[in-house]
N, C-alpha and C positions, 0 to 999 in steps of 0.2 A: 631554081636547083645554082649554088656555085658555079664556078667556074674551076676546074681542080688543071692546075699548072704543073709542067714540069717539075719544078722547083717543090711545089709541097709535096708530089709523090715522093721526091729524092728525100726529102726532108722526113716525110715517114717512115720511107724506107730505113733512113740509118735509126730512126726512133724504134721501129720494130723489127727490123731485121726479114720483114716478109717481102714475098714478091711485087715485082711493079704491078702487075697488074691486081692484086687482091689489094694493095696499096689504092691503085686507081679507084677500085669498086667501093673501100672502104669509107675514102674521102668525098665520093658522090653520094654515099650511102649517108656521110654525117653532115651534111650540107656543107663541105670544104672546112670542118673544125678537126683541128688537127688531135686535141686530144678527146676527143668520140671517136675518132677512126682509130685511134689507140684500140680504147676501148671495146671497137666494132671487132677489131682485126682478133683482140683477147680469145670475144668470146664466140669464135669462130675457132682460134685455135682449141678451145675447149670440145666444143663439138668436132672437131678433126678425130682432137684424142678419143674422147667416148665410141667414136665409129671406129677406131682401128684396136678396141677394146678386148675382144676377143684373138686377134693377130697371135703367132706364135713368133719368139724374138729366139733367136737361135745363131744369129751374128752379133759381135758389136767388139769389143775392147777393154781389157783390162790395162788401166791406167794408174800410174805410181807420181806421187808428188813429195816430196821432200823439201821440209820448210826447218828456217830457222839454226841452220848451218849444221844440218844431220840429227837434229833435236826430236822433231817429228817427222813422220814418214804417213802415209795413207796408200793404201793399194782401193782400189774403186771398178765396180764389174758392171758394164753399162752394155745393157745389149738393143738391139736393133735387129729388123726383118733381114735385112740384104746386106752382103758383102760391099757393095756399092754404098752405101747410107754409110757402113761403117769405115770408109776412107774418106770419107770427106773432110774437108774442115770444119763446116761447122757441128757435126758431129763431135769430131776428135775435140775441139774446143770445150763444149759441151763435158763432155767426160772429167778433161785439163778444169774446167770451173768447179763443178762438183766436189773433184779431188780436192782442190784450194777452200771449197768452201768446211768442208769435215774435218783440213785442219784445222781451220779459225773456230769451228763451232763446237769440235766433238760433241755431234749427236750422238744420242743412246742407242737408237733404233732408227728405219728408215721411216716408218710412220704408227699411229695411236698402236696399231694393233699389233705392234712387233714387239712392244715393251713387254719385258714378261710381266707376270700378272704378282708374283712377288716383290716385284721393284715399285708396281700400282699401288697395291696394300700398302707396303710401305711407305710411299707418300702422303695416300690418304691418311695416315695414320699420325705422320708428322702433323700436317696442316689441321690436323683436327684438333692437336695438343696445342696450336700455335693459336687457333679461335678462341679453346677454351682459355687459354692465357690472358687472353685481351680482353675478358670477360664478356664477350658477344654471349646473346640468350642463346640456349642449348638448342631451341627449334631451327636456330640460324646455321648450326655447325656443319652440316653435313654439306647446304646449297651451297656456303663459302669456301667449304674444302675443295667442293666440286670447280666451281670457279678456278680456283687455286691448281688443280690438275689439269684443267684445260691449258693455263700459261705454262706448266710443267711440257705437255703436247708441243706447244709451241714454239717452246724455246728448245727443246733436244730432241724430237723425232725429223729428222733432214726433209723431207717432204712440206713437214707445217712450219719449217725456220723463214724467219726473213731471207733475202736472198742478199749475201753483205756486198756484191756489186750494184746490185741495184734492190734498195731496201725498200721501195715500194711495192715488189712484189715476193710473192713468197716462191720458194723452190718447186711447189708444184704448177706453178703458173709458168714459170720460167721452160718444166719439161715440156709443159703444154706447147709453148711455143716453137719451142726445136719440133715436136713431133707435127705441128701445119707446114710449118717451112719444110722439113723435108718427106711427108707425108707419109710415115712408117712410124708404127707401134714402137716405140722407146723405152726401155724400162731400166730403172736403176737397181741394181738385183742381188749388189749386197757391199760393202765395205768394212775395211780393219783401218784403224789407226792407231798407230805406235808412239808414243813418248818416252824417252829417256826419262828413267825414276817414276814411273807412272805405274800402278799394278795393271 
């Protein structure tokens, strides 16, 4: 087993935002390999999030963000379990970053299951027409259209989007990391994005 130094722990803390003891344990488990330790912490974050899934989130914050000299505005509600966590810098930074993400990427919904069925049907219709236009065999049309729909969800559903500040993770990963750090269930409840001149 590799010797885990304070420098290694500090580096992992800066990279992951996890607690000191969690970082030390992850480094020991991954034999001092920083990347493996990051993966280890991320997996634990997901496990923590799963454990907290049934908890009530009645505290939180309504965060706003204005961009482009007042041309784009976002309001997002982020909930947590206690008022104590709602007041922490970590939680507030998460809410701000989510508002900035929404301003930058203009998601249509929170998750794929929240996309209105009419929108899904319209997208599938367009994709099928595109595939036929490409001259693909009829039997492949549905499969290719479904693949395009998955890509649509990845780009347009907030939880599936790549996190703009750290493109190697999606928003769901970022949320799970914050849940692991705070030890509370956190949910992005709802959001609205306004843009001058947009319908």
